[in-house]
C-alpha positions as CSV (number, residue, x, y, z in Angstrom):
1,M,4.9,10.9,22.1
2,K,3.7,10.7,18.6
3,R,1.6,8.0,17.1
4,L,1.9,6.6,13.6
5,V,-1.4,6.0,11.8
6,F,-1.8,4.3,8.4
7,I,-4.9,5.3,6.5
8,V,-5.4,2.4,4.0
9,E,-7.7,1.7,1.2
10,G,-9.0,-1.7,2.1
11,D,-8.4,-5.0,3.7
12,T,-5.5,-6.1,1.7
13,E,-3.6,-3.0,2.5
14,L,-4.5,-3.3,6.2
15,I,-3.1,-6.8,6.3
16,L,0.2,-5.5,4.8
17,V,0.3,-2.8,7.5
18,D,-0.6,-5.1,10.4
19,K,1.3,-8.2,9.5
20,V,4.4,-6.9,7.7
21,I,5.1,-3.1,8.0
22,I,4.3,-2.4,11.7
23,P,6.3,-5.6,12.9
24,Y,9.2,-4.4,10.7
25,L,9.1,-1.0,12.3
26,I,9.0,-2.5,15.8
27,N,12.0,-4.6,15.0
28,Q,13.8,-1.5,13.9
29,G,13.5,-0.1,17.3
30,Y,10.2,1.8,17.3
31,G,8.1,-0.4,19.4
32,H,7.6,2.4,21.9
33,I,5.5,4.3,19.3
34,Y,1.9,3.3,19.0
35,M,1.2,2.3,15.4
36,N,-2.1,1.2,13.8
37,G,-3.8,0.9,10.4
38,Q,-7.3,2.1,9.8
39,P,-9.4,1.6,6.6
40,I,-10.8,4.7,5.0
41,V,-14.3,5.6,6.3
42,T,-16.7,5.8,3.3
43,N,-19.9,6.3,5.2
44,R,-19.7,7.4,8.9
45,K,-23.5,7.0,9.5
46,L,-23.5,3.4,8.2
47,H,-20.0,2.7,9.7
48,K,-18.8,1.6,6.3
49,K,-15.1,1.3,5.8
50,G,-12.8,0.4,2.9
51,G,-12.8,1.3,-0.7
52,L,-12.1,4.6,-2.3
53,T,-14.6,6.3,-4.7
54,T,-13.7,9.9,-4.0
55,Y,-10.8,12.0,-2.7
56,K,-13.0,13.5,-0.1
57,H,-13.2,10.2,1.8
58,L,-9.4,10.2,2.2
59,Q,-9.2,13.9,2.7
60,D,-11.7,13.7,5.6
61,D,-10.0,10.8,7.3
62,I,-6.6,12.6,7.1
63,R,-8.1,15.8,8.5
64,R,-9.8,14.0,11.5
65,T,-6.8,12.0,12.3
66,L,-4.4,15.0,12.1
67,A,-6.7,17.0,14.3
68,Q,-6.2,14.5,17.1
69,G,-2.7,16.0,17.5
70,D,0.7,14.3,18.3
71,V,0.4,11.9,15.3
72,I,2.1,11.1,12.0
73,V,-0.3,10.1,9.3
74,T,0.6,8.2,6.2
75,T,-1.6,6.7,3.5
76,L,-1.6,3.5,1.5
77,V,-3.9,3.6,-1.5
78,D,-3.6,2.0,-5.0
79,F,-2.9,4.0,-8.0
80,Y,-5.1,1.6,-9.9
81,A,-8.7,3.0,-10.2
82,L,-7.6,6.1,-8.2
83,P,-10.5,8.6,-8.3
84,S,-10.0,11.4,-10.8
85,N,-10.7,14.1,-8.3
86,F,-7.5,13.6,-6.4
87,P,-5.2,16.7,-6.4
88,N,-3.0,16.9,-9.5
89,Y,-4.7,13.8,-10.9
90,S,-3.2,12.2,-13.9
91,S,-3.8,8.7,-15.4
92,N,-0.1,8.6,-16.3
93,S,1.7,6.6,-13.6
94,D,4.8,8.7,-14.1
95,N,3.0,11.5,-12.4
96,V,2.0,9.7,-9.2
97,A,4.5,11.7,-7.1
98,N,2.7,14.9,-8.3
99,I,-0.6,13.5,-6.9
100,E,1.1,12.7,-3.6
101,D,2.5,16.3,-3.6
102,G,-1.0,17.5,-4.2
103,I,-2.4,15.7,-1.2
104,H,0.5,17.1,0.9
105,S,-0.2,20.6,-0.3
106,D,-3.9,20.2,0.5
107,F,-2.7,20.0,4.2
108,Q,-0.2,22.9,4.0
109,N,2.7,20.5,3.5
110,T,2.7,19.5,7.2
111,D,5.6,17.3,8.3
112,N,3.0,15.1,10.1
113,L,1.6,13.8,6.7
114,I,3.3,11.3,4.4
115,P,1.0,10.7,1.5
116,Y,1.8,7.4,-0.4
117,I,0.1,5.9,-3.4
118,Q,1.2,2.4,-4.3
119,L,2.1,1.6,-8.0
120,H,-0.1,0.1,-9.3
121,E,-1.7,-2.0,-6.7
122,V,-0.6,-3.4,-3.4
123,E,-0.5,-6.8,-5.1
124,A,2.4,-5.6,-7.1
125,L,4.5,-6.2,-4.0
126,M,3.6,-9.9,-4.1
127,F,5.7,-10.1,-7.2
128,S,8.9,-9.0,-5.3
129,S,9.6,-12.6,-4.5
130,E,8.0,-15.7,-6.1
131,D,8.3,-17.5,-2.8
132,G,5.0,-16.3,-1.4
133,L,3.1,-17.0,-4.6
134,A,4.8,-20.4,-5.0
135,Y,3.6,-21.2,-1.4
136,I,0.0,-20.4,-2.3
137,L,0.2,-22.1,-5.7
138,Q,1.8,-25.3,-4.5
139,D,-1.4,-27.3,-4.9
140,E,-2.0,-25.7,-8.4
141,D,-0.7,-26.7,-11.8
142,E,3.1,-26.0,-12.3
143,S,2.0,-23.7,-15.2
144,C,0.8,-21.2,-12.6
145,I,4.1,-20.4,-11.1
146,T,5.6,-20.3,-14.6
147,K,3.1,-17.6,-15.5
148,V,4.1,-15.7,-12.4
149,R,7.7,-15.8,-13.5
150,E,6.7,-14.7,-17.0
151,I,4.9,-11.7,-15.7
152,R,7.8,-10.7,-13.4
153,S,10.4,-11.1,-16.1
154,Q,8.7,-8.5,-18.3
155,Y,9.3,-5.6,-15.9
156,T,12.4,-4.0,-14.3
157,N,10.6,-4.0,-10.9
158,P,7.2,-5.2,-9.6
159,E,5.9,-1.6,-9.4
160,Q,5.9,-1.3,-13.1
161,I,3.4,-4.1,-13.6
162,N,0.8,-2.1,-15.4
163,N,-2.7,-1.0,-14.3
164,S,-5.3,-1.6,-16.9
165,R,-8.5,-3.2,-15.9
166,L,-7.3,-6.5,-17.4
167,T,-3.5,-6.4,-16.5
168,A,-3.4,-4.8,-13.1
169,P,-1.5,-7.1,-10.6
170,S,-4.6,-8.4,-8.9
171,K,-6.3,-9.1,-12.3
172,R,-3.2,-11.0,-13.4
173,L,-3.4,-13.2,-10.3
174,E,-7.1,-13.8,-10.8
175,N,-6.2,-15.0,-14.3
176,I,-3.7,-17.4,-13.0
177,Y,-5.8,-18.9,-10.2
178,D,-8.8,-18.3,-7.9
179,Y,-7.0,-15.4,-6.0
180,D,-8.6,-14.3,-2.8
181,K,-7.5,-10.8,-1.9
182,T,-7.8,-11.0,1.8
183,G,-7.4,-14.7,2.4
184,D,-4.4,-15.2,0.1
185,G,-3.0,-11.6,0.6
186,G,-2.2,-12.1,4.2
187,E,-0.4,-15.5,3.7
188,I,1.6,-14.2,0.7
189,F,2.7,-11.1,2.4
190,E,3.7,-12.9,5.6
191,F,5.5,-15.6,3.7
192,I,7.5,-13.1,1.6
193,G,8.3,-10.7,4.4
194,I,9.3,-7.1,3.9
195,E,12.9,-7.4,2.8
196,P,12.2,-8.6,-0.9
197,M,9.7,-5.7,-1.1
198,L,12.2,-3.2,0.0
199,E,14.9,-4.6,-2.3
200,N,12.8,-4.8,-5.4
201,C,10.2,-2.1,-5.1
202,P,11.9,1.4,-5.1
203,R,8.8,3.6,-4.3
204,F,7.8,1.3,-1.5
205,N,11.3,1.3,-0.1
206,A,11.5,5.2,-0.3
207,W,8.2,5.4,1.6
208,I,9.3,3.1,4.4
209,Q,12.6,5.0,4.7
210,Q,10.6,8.3,4.9
211,I,8.5,7.0,7.7
212,I,11.5,5.9,9.6
213,L,13.1,9.3,9.1
214,R,9.9,11.0,10.5
215,L,9.9,8.6,13.5
216,E,13.5,9.5,14.1
217,E,12.8,13.2,14.0
218,G,9.8,12.7,16.3
219,H,11.9,11.2,19.1
């Protein structure tokens, strides 16, 4: 029986996988498949995990995990600040699918690998519903949630919220209030749930559907 392993960039991505995505897949009938998330190993000797400064870190983790056999591997890394040595790298977000294709090609297009890069950051998914942010911001000034609505209204979907060092989703949250990536991230994701993300974030939805398709084929 195949396993499903999510290789993720950091703690916020791991929270999303553990608290939202895996429970959703279990509820969809895949509880018999072992699933887990694992942060990218950046220094094996020092046992450091999380963060992404070079493609080689992700490449090595994918290779090691695929070598274990009987496993489906997928990735969850941010397009924001993606290292420029990724295959087919481009700073143009319209080309993110080409980067994913480059990763896939690097592993001979194996069916057991589903590369995924989140536009532009995993925090973009938090804008799929204002409920989670409203919950976190309930003790803040009313202007905070107003700013969230203003940001969301500027884009067709949350994944389009852009990725400059000043306007990436996490930076926007930091400008609104004292955003804590790991502490707030888990609460926001759990409060929102996956359905608004699937409904409002087309790339994220396509990724989840691709995972489900592979799980079905692996039965």
